[in-house]
Steps between C-alpha positions, in 0.01 A plus 500: 500500500709424819873486417548195716222316328631605160850360600344177619299445185791545252842328513636752262441821698717669751398753768732780589467617861621857524651588834589847624780408734666212315556347159184385312405137511390286207250218587445217255423124509785258568443341159525829317820585691642164408405547136669838491812358673517205256451724193779729631730202572449343154561826323814559702629151437435516124659836474807390693537183295470691179760757606733223619482300180461750214747782427251658249243522780747673720576747222131559432421554874792749528376682191139532621581569864457877449135443421451334840745708699552834326754609754753247359580775236739641767688165527773391265434196277729307734305608799172411333638143440616483860139604611350233283740236636429596862127519445497157338701334775301672765174402342607134510616523869193698606272245339670217685406656831158629382594860584487780236660764725858432382395567134341831602816586687724434195277716279493774767881488540565535118239779483697693765814439311346659200377786708858574608645448153234749361646772727864579392570700816389215728680243291818704529461530889435119533777398264768718656783291634618556853765350726339631816374269771155610604481279810296195593181427331207489732304172544197483267172620647185290470301616196220745562226625282695816443803306375289349229434837344598542141525876531804605302591782726532266793717263303712790366560637856590160634722429198702820544570414865684174428829516306581263220795261534779568246453279198144390585173635361189450703161448367254760615281287737799334668665837524199690632390282791685441816389126505677447168652180359843478363592757235398432151744400228747762383384671184712672229 
């Protein structure tokens, strides 16, 4: 059966177009895309509301987070709570603009933090206090496909090139990319 015909005859199917020179494309019907967006939005809004109004729910989510994100084992309990709080607030904001990218960025950022904390030598290098002035920070570059790589070696090499400010701890993603935001909250 022709893939195009199959897609036209079913509102529940998607077609993945594999491209050699660029990211794959996913084709679906507009109604199916709207259903997926609505389901995601409702789930996010329910989760955010539950987390904002029920301390027990916050505790349960913090307790089960290692099942969803095993790498949180390298974060302290306080850092896990900070991750949950940032994730919830970002989910709410991202839903309001119908863009899931900020949620993925928060998860990626905290995963890179865990990668750094899992390596005592790297943690020591990045936590080292310095009074030196390392000169002006170059203007951010427009993102490229290569910048979106989650390759640990790339992040590690970038992270070791930028010194930490005294008294500040940087989360991995913010620390690793030249187009970073403000540094993350200080951790103890």
